[in-house]
Backbone bond lengths (Angstrom), bond angles and torsions (degrees), N, CA, C in turn:
res aa  C-N    CA-C-N  psi(-1)  N-CA   C-N-CA  omega(-1)  CA-C   N-CA-C  phi
1 M - - - 1.471 - - 1.529 112.74 -
2 Q 1.268 118.47 -23.55 1.434 122.93 175.92 1.539 111.47 -62.90
3 E 1.353 114.76 -40.55 1.470 120.92 -179.92 1.554 108.83 -61.76
4 L 1.350 115.32 -42.30 1.525 117.10 -179.33 1.476 110.64 -73.17
5 E 1.312 117.54 -33.03 1.517 119.77 177.06 1.449 110.57 -64.50
6 G 1.366 116.74 -43.44 1.458 122.96 176.06 1.491 115.09 -59.83
7 R 1.402 115.79 -36.60 1.430 122.80 179.63 1.510 112.92 -74.13
8 Y 1.379 116.75 -41.14 1.454 117.88 -170.03 1.518 114.47 -111.54
9 G 1.390 114.55 -19.92 1.409 119.21 -176.24 1.559 112.20 62.91
10 A 1.340 118.41 -149.80 1.409 122.61 178.60 1.550 107.60 -79.44
11 I 1.339 118.40 123.36 1.373 117.84 -177.80 1.576 110.62 -117.10
12 S 1.284 111.25 150.65 1.518 117.25 173.16 1.454 110.89 -94.08
13 W 1.272 118.07 106.23 1.495 122.09 -175.17 1.466 112.03 -136.81
14 W 1.329 113.23 118.10 1.430 125.73 -179.41 1.532 114.01 51.88
15 E 1.317 111.98 58.89 1.524 119.42 173.65 1.560 106.20 -94.44
16 A 1.350 112.39 104.46 1.520 114.14 -176.38 1.534 103.04 -151.98
17 P 1.338 116.21 160.04 1.463 122.16 175.02 1.540 111.25 -61.71
18 P 1.350 117.71 148.77 1.470 120.77 -174.66 1.560 115.68 -49.49
19 E 1.363 113.80 -39.61 1.509 117.25 -179.33 1.507 109.75 -62.23
20 E 1.364 116.65 -41.98 1.508 120.41 -178.71 1.630 108.97 -63.56
21 V 1.372 111.52 -40.98 1.462 117.46 179.44 1.506 112.27 -63.14
22 L 1.356 113.40 -44.43 1.559 115.86 173.77 1.491 113.95 -52.70
23 I 1.395 116.72 -48.35 1.401 120.49 177.68 1.472 114.80 -63.82
24 G 1.346 113.26 -47.39 1.511 118.19 179.41 1.430 117.86 -61.46
25 A 1.349 117.11 -31.01 1.449 123.00 -177.89 1.557 107.33 -70.41
26 V 1.262 121.35 -32.81 1.404 123.84 176.27 1.564 108.85 -72.74
27 L 1.324 115.58 -46.95 1.501 120.37 -172.17 1.499 108.48 -68.65
28 T 1.292 122.92 -28.31 1.456 122.76 -177.88 1.472 116.94 -76.73
29 Q 1.331 115.27 -5.23 1.463 119.77 176.82 1.543 109.17 -62.33
30 Q 1.335 114.98 121.92 1.477 123.01 174.08 1.550 110.82 57.60
31 T 1.227 117.56 43.22 1.489 119.24 171.97 1.538 110.09 -156.23
32 R 1.295 116.92 174.88 1.414 125.98 176.87 1.497 110.86 -85.10
33 W 1.330 114.86 148.56 1.493 118.04 -179.23 1.486 115.58 -61.17
34 E 1.338 116.17 -36.20 1.506 122.58 177.92 1.503 107.76 -55.42
35 N 1.329 120.61 -39.14 1.496 120.69 179.25 1.511 112.49 -70.22
36 V 1.349 115.76 -33.00 1.479 119.51 175.78 1.543 110.25 -66.07
37 E 1.306 114.48 -42.91 1.539 120.24 -178.70 1.558 107.56 -59.42
38 Q 1.290 115.45 -39.50 1.471 118.98 -176.93 1.565 110.02 -67.93
39 A 1.350 114.44 -43.83 1.462 119.82 178.81 1.500 110.36 -66.58
40 I 1.267 121.01 -39.90 1.496 122.35 179.91 1.583 108.28 -67.05
41 A 1.243 116.51 -39.37 1.496 118.29 177.13 1.485 112.31 -61.21
42 T 1.372 117.23 -37.52 1.427 119.89 178.65 1.530 109.69 -74.53
43 L 1.308 121.01 -35.15 1.442 122.91 178.06 1.553 110.21 -66.37
44 K 1.272 115.21 -34.07 1.491 119.46 179.38 1.605 105.78 -71.48
45 E 1.182 117.71 -40.64 1.470 124.14 179.28 1.558 110.42 -55.68
46 I 1.286 115.17 -43.52 1.466 121.01 -178.17 1.566 111.25 -95.73
47 R 1.320 115.22 13.46 1.485 124.65 177.54 1.540 113.90 49.38
48 C 1.379 106.11 52.61 1.482 117.14 -178.31 1.546 113.05 -129.19
49 C 1.352 115.75 16.74 1.424 119.57 -178.96 1.534 111.95 -95.54
50 S 1.276 113.50 54.93 1.512 121.19 -179.65 1.428 107.58 -154.19
51 V 1.353 117.72 167.49 1.458 122.95 -179.74 1.531 108.56 -63.03
52 A 1.326 114.04 -49.19 1.518 116.83 179.26 1.446 112.58 -62.28
53 G 1.337 118.33 -36.27 1.448 123.16 -178.24 1.557 110.29 -63.80
54 V 1.383 115.83 -46.45 1.408 119.19 177.30 1.535 113.77 -60.18
55 V 1.321 114.41 -48.29 1.468 120.70 -177.36 1.517 108.14 -61.04
56 E 1.309 121.53 -42.57 1.397 122.41 -172.26 1.580 115.65 -86.87
57 T 1.296 116.99 -16.38 1.427 118.17 -178.33 1.546 111.61 -90.28
58 E 1.317 110.50 148.36 1.458 121.37 -179.30 1.525 112.53 -60.79
59 R 1.329 116.73 139.10 1.519 116.07 178.74 1.477 115.19 -53.40
60 E 1.313 119.15 -39.41 1.459 122.64 -174.48 1.451 107.13 -64.42
61 V 1.327 122.47 -36.12 1.472 123.24 -173.82 1.538 105.13 -72.05
62 I 1.300 117.54 -44.43 1.479 122.51 178.30 1.524 111.62 -59.34
63 E 1.317 114.82 -47.70 1.482 121.47 177.52 1.501 110.27 -53.55
64 T 1.344 119.47 -44.76 1.449 120.12 -177.68 1.512 108.80 -65.34
65 A 1.343 119.74 -42.68 1.446 126.77 -175.80 1.549 110.27 -65.29
66 V 1.304 118.49 -38.81 1.550 121.77 -177.43 1.425 112.55 -96.00
67 R 1.273 121.56 2.60 1.500 124.12 177.58 1.490 114.01 -47.37
68 P 1.332 125.11 -44.61 1.436 123.84 -179.20 1.533 115.46 -56.52
69 T 1.299 118.15 -17.40 1.478 125.01 -175.36 1.487 110.49 -86.13
70 G 1.364 119.36 -10.47 1.455 121.75 -177.16 1.537 110.62 81.68
71 F 1.315 116.69 162.67 1.478 120.58 174.14 1.561 110.20 45.16
72 Y 1.419 115.12 41.37 1.401 117.73 -170.16 1.494 114.88 -67.58
73 R 1.349 118.85 -29.67 1.483 119.52 178.33 1.546 108.42 -69.99
74 V 1.324 116.46 -42.72 1.464 118.46 -179.73 1.566 108.82 -66.28
75 K 1.292 118.48 -40.25 1.426 122.11 -178.39 1.519 113.75 -65.35
76 T 1.349 112.57 -39.07 1.431 118.87 175.40 1.538 112.29 -63.98
77 E 1.297 115.32 -41.53 1.491 121.04 174.47 1.498 109.55 -57.43
78 R 1.385 115.08 -47.29 1.467 120.32 -175.73 1.566 110.34 -68.24
79 L 1.335 116.74 -37.14 1.456 119.89 174.98 1.516 112.10 -61.93
80 K 1.341 114.79 -44.42 1.436 119.16 -178.63 1.511 110.91 -65.44
81 A 1.305 118.63 -37.70 1.572 122.00 176.85 1.491 108.76 -65.60
82 L 1.348 115.87 -50.34 1.481 119.20 -175.44 1.577 110.01 -62.16
83 C 1.260 115.73 -50.12 1.465 119.78 179.77 1.504 113.21 -64.68
84 G 1.226 117.34 -33.26 1.502 123.16 174.71 1.531 108.43 -62.82
85 Q 1.404 113.53 -49.53 1.512 117.48 -178.92 1.529 110.16 -61.93
86 V 1.336 117.56 -42.71 1.496 117.10 178.01 1.483 111.94 -60.88
87 T 1.365 116.05 -41.82 1.524 116.41 176.21 1.505 110.57 -61.54
88 D 1.310 120.22 -42.88 1.489 122.38 -177.17 1.523 109.36 -61.28
89 L 1.336 116.62 -33.37 1.422 121.46 -175.88 1.572 115.01 -84.49
90 G 1.366 113.60 -1.85 1.386 116.68 173.84 1.583 113.89 110.13
91 G 1.310 114.90 6.45 1.437 117.53 176.23 1.504 112.10 97.43
92 V 1.384 117.23 177.76 1.433 121.71 -178.44 1.480 112.36 -64.53
93 E 1.353 117.42 -32.95 1.507 120.79 179.46 1.484 110.80 -64.58
94 A 1.312 119.58 -35.17 1.419 123.90 179.29 1.552 109.49 -72.04
95 L 1.303 118.58 -37.10 1.424 121.09 177.08 1.536 108.45 -67.39
96 A 1.246 117.69 -42.82 1.486 120.50 179.55 1.488 112.61 -58.40
97 A 1.339 118.65 -26.59 1.512 121.42 179.42 1.479 111.93 -89.50
98 M 1.326 119.86 -4.22 1.439 122.10 -179.66 1.543 109.28 -76.67
99 P 1.394 114.47 149.01 1.492 117.64 166.76 1.491 111.65 -63.54
100 T 1.297 118.95 149.00 1.441 120.57 -175.54 1.603 116.93 -56.11
101 A 1.288 112.60 -42.32 1.448 116.80 -178.95 1.532 111.32 -62.47
102 R 1.354 119.68 -42.02 1.454 124.08 178.32 1.561 108.09 -68.00
103 L 1.280 116.17 -45.96 1.470 119.43 179.46 1.564 112.77 -53.57
104 R 1.318 110.27 -47.86 1.481 117.11 179.77 1.625 111.39 -62.43
105 E 1.313 111.04 -40.04 1.444 115.09 176.83 1.600 115.07 -61.31
106 E 1.311 110.82 -41.48 1.489 117.10 178.22 1.455 112.49 -66.69
107 L 1.352 116.55 -38.70 1.512 117.49 174.63 1.453 114.85 -64.91
108 L 1.293 117.80 -40.93 1.466 124.06 -178.51 1.501 110.39 -68.22
109 A 1.373 117.38 -21.48 1.404 120.66 -178.04 1.565 110.62 -74.06
110 V 1.298 118.27 -15.38 1.379 122.90 178.53 1.592 112.59 -80.14
111 R 1.269 117.70 130.85 1.489 121.66 -177.53 1.553 107.21 -66.63
112 G 1.277 110.78 126.82 1.482 119.17 -178.74 1.540 116.52 95.21
113 V 1.338 112.70 -2.96 1.500 116.91 175.75 1.514 108.43 -105.88
114 G 1.330 115.26 104.94 1.455 120.87 177.07 1.519 111.09 -94.48
115 E 1.342 113.35 -173.98 1.466 117.81 -177.21 1.605 116.73 -57.18
116 E 1.330 112.05 -42.53 1.506 114.95 -179.81 1.494 109.86 -64.49
117 T 1.266 118.27 -43.95 1.534 122.10 179.07 1.551 109.04 -62.18
118 A 1.273 117.24 -50.84 1.524 124.45 -179.46 1.512 108.61 -54.29
119 D 1.405 115.35 -52.22 1.414 118.06 -173.79 1.586 113.96 -71.01
120 S 1.327 114.55 -28.28 1.444 119.17 170.67 1.523 111.73 -61.23
121 I 1.316 116.96 -45.86 1.393 122.73 -179.80 1.530 109.40 -65.58
122 L 1.302 118.41 -44.30 1.478 123.32 178.56 1.523 108.42 -59.82
123 C 1.286 116.60 -52.14 1.519 122.10 -172.75 1.489 110.86 -67.29
124 Y 1.367 113.86 -55.84 1.482 117.18 -168.82 1.561 113.15 -90.76
125 G 1.287 116.97 -26.57 1.461 123.15 -177.38 1.581 111.22 -87.99
126 F 1.292 115.49 -37.74 1.469 119.47 -171.05 1.512 112.52 -122.19
127 G 1.269 119.09 0.87 1.457 123.28 177.61 1.544 113.44 61.40
128 R 1.279 116.77 38.76 1.443 122.30 -178.47 1.530 111.91 -94.70
129 L 1.339 112.58 165.17 1.468 119.75 178.80 1.509 108.41 -82.44
130 A 1.258 116.66 82.84 1.495 127.47 -179.50 1.483 109.66 -142.77
131 F 1.314 116.12 107.87 1.428 119.01 178.46 1.532 113.35 -89.94
132 V 1.282 111.51 129.39 1.522 118.92 -171.39 1.538 111.36 -82.55
133 I 1.277 116.61 121.06 1.482 122.96 175.34 1.576 101.84 -104.49
134 D 1.310 110.15 118.35 1.490 117.33 176.87 1.569 107.83 -134.93
135 A 1.336 114.76 -171.19 1.482 120.90 -175.41 1.531 109.25 -63.86
136 Y 1.338 115.50 -36.74 1.478 117.11 -178.27 1.574 110.17 -67.38
137 T 1.300 114.75 -42.47 1.470 122.14 178.20 1.539 111.41 -60.13
138 R 1.307 114.87 -46.04 1.436 116.36 -179.70 1.583 112.80 -69.24
139 R 1.352 117.05 -33.04 1.445 119.34 179.32 1.537 110.78 -68.35
140 I 1.299 117.62 -44.85 1.472 122.93 -179.61 1.496 110.50 -62.47
141 C 1.360 114.83 -40.79 1.513 118.43 -175.93 1.550 107.35 -74.83
142 R 1.323 119.79 -33.20 1.460 118.83 176.31 1.513 109.70 -65.68
143 C 1.287 120.20 -34.30 1.473 122.76 175.90 1.520 110.87 -64.01
144 M 1.309 120.44 -22.21 1.392 127.40 179.66 1.501 110.37 -94.42
145 G 1.301 119.02 -0.47 1.462 124.37 -178.27 1.469 116.95 83.64
146 V 1.376 116.36 11.55 1.461 120.55 -179.39 1.537 109.71 -99.07
147 T 1.305 118.64 109.03 1.434 122.41 -168.93 1.510 110.65 -121.10
148 V 1.328 118.51 28.44 1.477 120.20 -177.97 1.559 110.91 -79.62
149 G 1.290 116.09 167.25 1.491 121.42 -178.49 1.501 107.75 -67.63
150 D 1.358 114.19 170.44 1.446 122.31 -177.52 1.445 114.77 -58.63
151 A 1.320 119.28 -44.45 1.446 121.10 -176.91 1.507 112.00 -65.07
152 E 1.326 117.12 -38.46 1.483 121.02 177.63 1.533 109.09 -70.22
153 L 1.307 117.45 -40.56 1.460 122.79 -178.08 1.496 107.53 -62.82
154 R 1.334 118.16 -42.84 1.473 122.45 179.56 1.528 108.45 -59.49
155 R 1.356 117.27 -45.07 1.384 122.90 -176.99 1.492 111.78 -65.02
156 L 1.298 116.23 -35.69 1.546 119.03 179.75 1.529 109.53 -72.11
157 F 1.298 118.26 -35.87 1.524 120.47 174.30 1.571 108.40 -64.28
158 E 1.326 118.44 -46.59 1.354 122.64 -174.83 1.516 112.55 -70.37
159 Q 1.283 116.23 -24.97 1.451 121.54 175.87 1.541 109.83 -78.56
160 A 1.337 116.95 -37.25 1.429 119.05 -177.32 1.595 116.31 -80.98
161 L 1.294 115.47 -22.06 1.482 122.39 -176.44 1.515 112.62 -95.18
162 P 1.287 119.82 154.18 1.457 122.88 171.21 1.488 107.17 -58.23
163 R 1.264 117.67 147.25 1.526 121.92 177.29 1.500 107.57 -78.33
164 D 1.307 114.68 76.31 1.469 122.23 -176.27 1.482 108.28 -149.59
165 A 1.344 114.65 127.94 1.439 119.48 -173.04 1.513 113.53 -63.04
166 M 1.382 115.27 -34.14 1.491 119.80 178.16 1.595 110.50 -66.90
167 A 1.338 113.55 -38.84 1.491 119.35 176.49 1.550 111.54 -60.16
168 Y 1.338 116.18 -39.52 1.462 121.16 178.24 1.535 108.43 -66.17
169 A 1.292 115.49 -50.36 1.512 121.42 -177.46 1.565 109.54 -58.91
170 Q 1.396 115.55 -47.44 1.413 116.93 179.48 1.531 116.16 -62.34
171 A 1.340 112.70 -40.92 1.428 118.02 178.80 1.542 112.73 -61.98
172 H 1.348 114.99 -47.36 1.450 119.01 -179.23 1.496 109.63 -67.45
173 G 1.317 123.24 -39.20 1.450 127.02 176.60 1.486 111.39 -60.80
174 R 1.313 119.91 -40.13 1.462 119.99 178.14 1.522 114.31 -69.91
175 I 1.409 112.90 -35.90 1.502 114.15 171.98 1.481 113.99 -60.91
176 V 1.367 117.36 -41.18 1.434 121.91 178.08 1.527 110.72 -59.60
177 E 1.302 112.70 -50.92 1.512 118.63 -176.65 1.571 109.11 -59.73
178 Y 1.304 114.27 -43.39 1.492 119.85 -176.07 1.578 109.09 -63.71
179 A 1.365 116.44 -48.42 1.421 122.11 -179.74 1.564 114.86 -61.20
180 K 1.381 112.42 -38.64 1.482 120.59 176.15 1.530 110.13 -64.47
181 E 1.341 116.39 -36.91 1.424 120.37 -176.02 1.548 111.89 -82.45
182 C 1.296 116.88 -33.47 1.506 118.82 -168.33 1.540 116.49 -116.90
183 C 1.296 118.29 -13.17 1.430 120.79 -172.94 1.645 112.58 -103.50
184 K 1.288 114.01 34.87 1.465 116.57 -175.42 1.587 110.75 -92.56
185 S 1.297 115.97 -21.49 1.502 118.34 -177.22 1.554 109.57 -155.13
186 E 1.293 112.70 170.92 1.477 117.38 173.35 1.510 114.24 -60.87
187 R 1.373 115.15 -31.24 1.418 119.79 173.84 1.517 115.61 -55.43
188 G 1.323 113.45 -34.85 1.463 122.95 179.97 1.547 108.42 -66.49
189 C 1.334 114.77 -37.09 1.512 121.94 -176.56 1.506 107.12 -64.87
190 K 1.315 120.51 -37.27 1.486 123.75 -176.69 1.526 111.58 -65.48
191 T 1.316 117.11 -30.14 1.435 117.72 -175.48 1.577 108.40 -109.41
192 C 1.273 120.15 3.95 1.472 125.17 -177.58 1.571 111.25 -56.98
193 Q 1.291 114.11 120.07 1.471 118.34 174.46 1.483 116.39 -62.40
194 V 1.373 111.62 -38.93 1.429 119.73 -178.50 1.540 113.15 -68.36
195 K 1.391 116.81 -42.72 1.389 122.48 177.30 1.554 114.25 -64.64
196 N 1.386 112.73 -38.29 1.416 119.42 179.98 1.538 110.55 -70.80
197 L 1.324 115.80 -27.49 1.496 116.83 177.74 1.537 111.41 -67.95
198 S 1.310 114.18 -33.16 1.480 117.20 179.62 1.554 114.14 -83.83
199 G 1.329 115.12 -7.22 1.428 117.65 -174.47 1.544 115.66 -86.61
């Protein structure tokens, strides 16, 4: 992690209000972040980038707005389910007051919200101690010879990092930036700092 910190320093990565993070965490499933940014911009234009906006807006309107992210019907269904659950629980303010373990449990209870999505919401939306394990994290760790399951991988990161939500967010953000920059081809593997560290 020190190598990545030296490379990127403090980064500004996914700094947004909790409601936008909730929505973005669903939209980012199986797509590129650029597509999510486009969809979020459209949702903002139609005043739908909020829990209430998603709940109150017709499905067809949301589907059109989030189409660039792919699987737009499925994602609209998931957004409706998640925002409905948030509303039933008392809104974002009620979620913010929940202990992390219960909040994670409530998020995971929503169909279509898995551990990566829930932890992204916890980490980036609510500033909680939840390290995000995603495809980028797994890929970088595999290059270092670490091939354990997600739960153990999460534990290793949480053990290695300071118990600070910002440290978790910064570490994950640097991993994402590094993977996007260097993991596009085999050529990237030959010059990969992380891979060479493990060699």
